[in-house]
C-alpha positions in Angstrom: 4.9 -16.6 11.2 7.3 -14.9 8.5 4.4 -12.7 7.3 4.0 -11.5 11.0 8.0 -11.1 11.6 8.3 -9.3 8.3 5.6 -6.3 9.3 7.5 -6.1 13.1 10.8 -5.8 10.6 9.4 -3.1 8.9 7.2 -1.0 11.7 10.5 -1.5 14.0 12.0 0.4 10.3 10.4 3.3 10.6 10.0 3.9 14.2 13.3 3.0 15.4 14.0 -0.2 17.7 13.8 2.0 20.4 10.8 3.3 19.8 9.1 0.1 19.5 11.0 -1.9 21.6 12.4 0.2 24.2 15.0 -0.8 26.4 15.4 -4.2 24.7 17.2 -2.2 21.7 20.3 -2.3 23.0 20.3 -5.9 21.8 19.9 -5.3 18.3 16.5 -6.4 17.7 16.3 -5.3 14.8 19.0 -7.1 13.3 17.4 -10.6 15.4 14.4 -10.0 13.8 16.3 -9.8 10.0 17.8 -12.7 11.2 14.5 -14.7 12.2 12.7 -13.2 8.9 15.9 -14.9 7.0 15.6 -18.1 8.5 11.7 -18.4 7.9 11.8 -17.4 4.3 14.8 -19.8 2.9 13.1 -22.5 2.6 10.5 -20.8 0.2 13.1 -18.8 -1.6 14.7 -21.5 -3.4 11.7 -22.0 -5.5 10.0 -18.6 -5.3 8.8 -17.0 -8.1 10.9 -14.2 -7.0 14.1 -15.1 -7.9 13.1 -15.8 -11.7 12.0 -11.9 -12.0 14.5 -8.9 -13.0 14.1 -7.0 -9.6 16.1 -10.0 -7.4 19.4 -9.6 -10.1 19.0 -5.8 -10.0 19.2 -6.3 -6.2 22.1 -8.3 -6.3 23.7 -5.8 -9.1 22.8 -2.6 -6.7 24.5 -4.4 -3.7 27.2 -5.4 -5.8 27.6 -1.6 -7.4 27.0 0.3 -3.5 30.5 -2.2 -2.4 32.0 -1.3 -5.8 31.3 2.2 -5.3 33.4 2.3 -2.1 36.0 -0.2 -2.8 36.7 1.8 -6.2 36.0 5.1 -5.1 37.1 5.5 -1.5 39.8 2.7 -1.6 38.0 1.5 1.9 37.9 -2.7 2.3 35.8 -1.8 5.5 33.7 1.0 4.0 32.7 -1.2 1.5 31.3 -3.8 3.9 29.4 -1.6 5.8 28.3 0.2 3.1 26.5 -3.1 1.8 25.4 -4.1 5.3 23.4 -0.8 4.9 21.9 -1.3 1.8 20.9 -4.9 2.3 17.8 -4.3 5.1 16.7 -2.0 3.0 16.4 -4.7 -0.3 15.6 -7.2 2.0 12.3 -5.8 2.0 11.4 -6.5 -1.7 11.9 -10.5 -1.0 10.3 -10.4 2.4 6.8 -9.2 0.9 7.1 -11.2 -2.0 7.9 -14.3 -0.2 5.0 -13.5 2.7 2.4 -11.2 1.2 0.4 -14.2 -0.7 -2.9 -12.3 -0.7 -4.9 -9.3 -0.6 -5.9 -9.6 2.8 -2.5 -8.9 3.7 -1.5 -6.6 1.1 -4.2 -4.6 3.2 -2.5 -5.5 6.5 0.6 -4.0 4.8 -1.1 -0.7 3.8 -2.3 -0.9 7.4 1.3 -0.6 8.8 2.3 2.0 6.6 -0.7 4.2 7.7 -0.3 3.3 11.4 3.5 4.4 11.6 2.1 7.8 9.9 -0.6 8.1 11.9 1.8 7.2 15.4 4.3 9.9 13.8 1.7 13.0 12.6 -0.2 12.5 16.5 3.1 12.8 18.2 4.2 15.5 16.3 0.9 17.2 16.8 0.6 16.8 20.0 4.2 18.5 20.3 3.4 21.3 18.1 0.1 22.2 20.6 2.2 22.1 23.4 5.6 22.9 23.2 6.3 25.8 20.4 8.1 28.7 22.2 6.2 31.8 22.4 9.0 33.5 21.1 11.1 32.4 18.2 15.0 32.2 18.8 17.3 34.7 17.2 18.2 33.3 13.8 20.8 31.2 13.1 20.6 30.0 16.1 19.6 26.1 16.9 19.0 25.9 13.2 17.6 22.3 12.6 17.6 21.1 15.8 14.5 19.5 17.2 12.2 21.6 18.7 12.4 22.0 22.4 9.3 20.9 24.2 9.4 22.6 27.7 13.1 20.2 29.2 12.3 17.8 26.7 13.3 17.4 23.0 11.1 16.7 20.5 11.7 14.0 18.1 9.2 14.7 15.9 9.6 18.5 15.2 12.0 20.1 13.2 12.6 23.7 13.8 13.9 26.0 10.4 14.9 29.3 9.4 13.4 30.1 6.0 15.4 32.6 3.6 11.8 34.9 4.5 13.5 35.4 8.0 11.4 33.4 9.5 11.0 30.4 11.4 8.5 27.6 10.7 8.3 23.9 12.2 8.4 20.9 10.2 6.7 17.7 11.2 9.2 14.5 10.8 9.5 11.2 11.4 11.9 9.1 13.4 15.1 6.9 12.3 15.1 6.7 8.3 12.4 8.9 8.1 14.1 11.8 10.1 13.5 14.3 8.0 10.8 16.0 6.9 10.7 15.5 3.0 11.8 11.9 3.9 8.2 11.5 5.7 5.7 13.4 3.6 7.0 10.7 0.5 6.1 8.6 2.8 2.6 9.9 3.2 2.4 10.3 -0.1 2.9 7.0 -1.4 0.9 6.1 1.5 -1.9 8.0 1.0 -3.4 6.5 -2.5 -3.2 2.8 -1.1 -5.5 3.0 1.7 -7.7 3.0 -1.0 -7.8 -0.3 -0.7 -10.2 -0.2 1.6 -12.5 1.1 -0.3 -15.7 -0.6 -0.4 -18.8 -0.2 -2.9 -22.1 1.3 -1.2 -20.1 1.3 2.2 -20.6 5.3 2.8 -20.2 5.0 6.8 -17.1 2.5 6.4 -15.5 4.5 3.5 -15.3 7.8 5.3 -14.4 6.0 8.5 -11.3 3.8 7.4 -10.4 5.9 3.9 -11.6 9.3 3.6 -10.8 10.4 7.1 -7.7 8.4 7.5 -6.9 10.2 4.2 -7.7 13.4 5.5 -5.2 13.3 8.6 -2.3 12.0 5.9 -2.6 15.4 3.8 -3.0 17.3 7.1 0.3 15.3 7.9 2.0 16.1 4.6 0.8 20.1 4.8 2.6 20.2 8.9 5.8 18.4 6.8 5.9 21.8 4.9 7.3 20.0 2.3 7.4 21.9 -1.4 8.3 17.9 -3.0 5.6 16.5 -1.6 2.9 19.3 -2.9 4.3 18.3 -6.4 3.9 14.6 -5.2 0.9 15.5 -4.3 -0.2 17.3 -7.1 1.1 15.0 -9.3 -1.2 12.3 -8.0 -4.2 13.9 -8.3 -3.9 14.6 -11.9 -2.9 10.8 -12.6 -5.8 9.7 -10.5 -8.7 12.1 -12.2 -7.6 11.6 -15.6 -9.4 8.5 -15.9 -12.5 9.5 -14.7 -12.8 13.4 -15.8 -10.0 13.8 -18.7 -6.4 15.4 -18.8 -7.8 18.6 -18.9 -10.1 18.7 -16.7 -7.8 16.9 -14.2 -4.8 19.6 -14.7 -7.1 22.0 -14.0 -8.6 20.5 -10.8 -5.0 19.7 -9.7 -4.2 23.4 -10.6 -7.0 24.7 -8.3 -5.8 22.6 -5.2 -2.1 23.7 -5.8 -2.9 27.0 -5.6 -5.5 26.4 -2.4 -2.1 24.8 -1.0 -0.1 27.8 -1.7 -2.5 30.1 -0.3 -3.1 27.9 3.2 0.7 27.9 3.2 1.1 24.5 2.2 5.1 25.0 2.1 5.9 26.9 5.4 6.2 30.5 2.9 8.6 28.8 0.8 8.4 29.5 -2.8 8.4 27.0 -5.6 10.0 28.4 -8.1 13.3 28.1 -10.1 15.1 30.8 -8.4 13.8 29.5 -5.0 14.9 26.3 -5.9 18.2 27.6 -7.2 20.4 26.2 -4.5 19.2 22.7 -4.8 19.2 22.9 -8.9 23.0 24.0 -8.0 23.5 20.2 -6.3 22.0 18.6 -8.9 24.5 20.2 -11.4 27.6 19.5 -9.4 26.3 16.1 -9.1 26.1 15.6 -12.9 29.5 17.2 -12.5 30.7 14.3 -10.1 28.9 11.9 -12.1 30.8 12.7 -15.6 34.4 12.3 -13.7 33.2 9.5 -12.0 31.1 7.8 -14.8 31.8 3.7 -14.3 31.3 3.3 -10.4 31.0 6.5 -8.7 32.1 8.0 -6.1 30.8 6.3 -3.5 27.7 5.3 -1.4 26.9 7.8 0.6 29.7 10.0 -0.4 28.5 13.0 -2.7 28.7 15.3 -0.1 32.6 15.0 -0.1 32.3 16.4 -3.9 30.4 19.6 -3.5 30.9 22.9 -2.2 28.4 22.8 0.3 29.0 19.3 1.4 25.6 18.4 0.3 24.5 15.7 -1.4 22.2 15.8 -4.5 18.5 16.7 -3.6 17.5 14.3 -6.9 17.2 10.2 -6.6 18.5 10.0 -10.2 21.4 12.7 -9.7 22.7 11.0 -6.2 22.6 7.2 -7.8 24.2 8.1 -10.7 27.4 10.3 -8.7 27.6 7.7 -5.9 27.0 4.9 -8.3 28.0 5.2 -11.6 26.3 3.9 -14.3 26.7 0.6 -13.3 24.9 1.4 -10.1 22.0 3.8 -12.4 21.7 0.5 -14.9 20.6 -2.0 -12.1 18.4 0.8 -10.4 16.3 0.9 -13.3 16.0 -2.6 -13.5 14.4 -2.4 -10.8 12.5 0.8 -11.6 11.4 -0.7 -15.5 9.8 -3.8 -14.6 8.2 -2.8 -11.6 6.8 0.6 -12.8 5.5 -1.7 -16.2 4.1 -4.4 -14.0 2.0 -2.1 -12.1 0.8 -0.6 -15.4 0.1 -3.5 -16.8 -2.1 -4.7 -13.6 -3.8 -1.2 -14.1 -4.7 -1.9 -18.1 -8.6 -2.8 -18.6 -7.0 -4.1 -21.9 -4.1 -6.1 -20.4 -6.3 -7.8 -17.8 -8.8 -10.2 -18.9 -11.5 -13.0 -16.9 -10.3 -15.3 -14.9 -9.6 -18.8 -16.0 -8.6 -21.8 -14.0 -6.1 -21.7 -10.7 -3.0 -23.3 -11.6 -2.0 -26.7 -9.7 -0.4 -26.6 -6.0 2.4 -27.1 -7.4 3.0 -24.1 -9.6 2.0 -22.1 -6.3 4.5 -20.6 -4.4 6.1 -23.3 -2.2 5.6 -21.4 1.1 2.4 -21.9 2.9 -0.1 -22.4 0.4 -1.6 -19.3 -1.1 -5.0 -18.4 -0.5 -7.0 -18.4 -3.5 -9.1 -15.3 -2.9 -12.1 -14.1 -5.4 -10.5 -11.0 -7.2 -12.0 -10.3 -10.4 -10.3 -8.2 -12.8 -12.2 -4.9 -12.0 -10.1 -5.8 -8.3 -6.8 -6.4 -10.1 -7.2 -2.6 -12.3 -8.5 -0.8 -9.1 -5.1 -2.3 -8.0 -2.5 -1.6 -10.3 -4.3 1.8 -10.4 -3.5 2.3 -6.4 0.0 1.2 -7.1 0.9 3.0 -10.1 -0.3 6.3 -7.8 1.9 5.4 -5.0 4.9 5.3 -7.4 4.0 7.8 -8.9 4.1 9.8 -5.5 6.9 8.2 -4.8 9.4 9.1 -8.0 7.7 12.7 -8.2 8.8 13.5 -4.3 11.9 11.5 -5.2 12.9 13.7 -8.1 13.8 16.4 -5.0 14.9 13.8 -2.6 18.4 11.5 -2.8 16.0 8.6 -1.6 17.0 6.3 -4.4 17.6 3.2 -2.0 14.9 3.9 0.8 13.0 0.8 1.7 9.7 2.2 0.9 10.5 1.7 -3.2 11.4 -1.5 -2.6 7.7 -2.2 -0.1 6.0 -0.9 -3.4 7.9 -3.1 -6.3 7.2 -6.1 -3.9 3.7 -5.4 -3.6 3.5 -4.6 -7.2 4.9 -8.1 -8.1 2.6 -9.8 -5.5 -0.4 -8.4 -7.7 1.3 -9.1 -10.7 1.6 -13.2 -9.5 -1.7 -13.5 -8.0 -3.1 -12.3 -11.5 -0.6 -14.3 -13.5 -1.7 -17.4 -11.1 -5.3 -16.9 -12.2 -4.7 -16.9 -16.2 -5.8 -12.9 -15.8 -2.6 -11.0 -17.1 0.2 -12.2 -19.8 3.2 -13.6 -18.6 6.6 -10.6 -17.7 8.5 -9.6 -20.2 11.7 -11.8 -20.8 15.1 -11.6 -18.8 16.7 -10.2 -21.9 14.4 -7.8 -23.3 14.4 -6.2 -19.6 18.0 -6.2 -19.9 18.1 -3.9 -23.1 15.3 -2.1 -21.7 16.7 -1.0 -19.0 19.8 -0.2 -20.3 17.5 2.5 -22.2 16.1 3.9 -19.8 19.5 4.4 -17.4 20.9 6.3 -20.7 17.7 8.4 -21.0 17.7 8.9 -17.2 21.1 11.0 -17.4 19.8 12.5 -20.9 17.0 14.0 -19.3 18.6 15.2 -15.9 21.3 16.9 -18.5 18.0 18.5 -20.5 16.0 19.4 -17.2 19.2 21.0 -15.7 19.9 23.1 -19.0 16.0 24.3 -19.1 16.2 25.2 -15.6 19.6 27.6 -16.0 18.1 29.2 -18.7 14.9 30.5 -16.7 17.1 31.7 -14.2 
């Protein structure tokens, strides 16, 4: 029951309550789902592994950082409460996955849910693009960014945008929390490698229908978003995925060829990818880091960065927005979530760190909720699951370098999936235990400082190139 409610909660988050429940959305159905999920999860949470890992401490710290950033940065108690309540639904996803997604089959259901969300938006947006693009574009500056008009109806799945080259382009986008084309593109990039969880050896027809075909549709959807960040993220995913099979240099050449081909096909809608083309975005990065320097401890307030930039825009960089809005206090806890997640995903993906299966732990040592399904999963399969998670996290982080999306649900879903797979391997005695909490606390501090240094170095290099 808990898993079913969780999946419905995730679908509602991505597609909005109105799309999923129609008129019932007025009764705040998403809040009801969250309350039900909390109630059914509470007995299991008390003794679950989820409370023993550093990510849980990180999310508690992040929630506190969100509250304090508004309370101290904006001197607004009501705003601090609202910011806290706005952050919690995203972070809640991590605990729901850890508590209820306790088998490979449930992981597949979770991936299937994310795939459904992407295909739902791509199908609706493609239909509107085919039947709703006006024959003559409006004059420059008119209705910039407004949804595309399809007859007498506005399409929420298409964004009309006027480019620097004095051309109109139409960009696919999602709903609710993925209403920006770049946000939806980031979700597509994360889901694409995860679809390979359905891959079966020597099952060509199955693999074509269930894996290859959906992946092609996802790439087409990324193309329709015309997101430059998604193209770079997909390129990075190809490099990481191909490096193991064909080596570093061939994978770079392959990715470079695909990048050139995508650019030729106007993947980005005719918008250039260069230091000069992204000057406005890098200027925002610089402004955000200046804001961070003037408010280094608690930041200027969750969601408040636009009030401190020249054009009223946010940073378009997850590191910069986290540092500027939550200060070093918040960036530390964000790093405390990210570092162990990456470390555990890399550990699962490493053949050297995963051993052959040992005896299954006694039931008392398993999760206290509904008994874990003891599936036959060998070392090779764990390594494969780890590689898919590494690829998905790579896509999220590369795309996130160009987006202000440090706290979205997708990150916490991926974190929860990583820890579930790690716990499944740990349960079978196939991997060494997680690093101790004190070591993780120290590594997170080092990561937070390193992210600030890297951000400043990147800005200096880009300024020299302009």
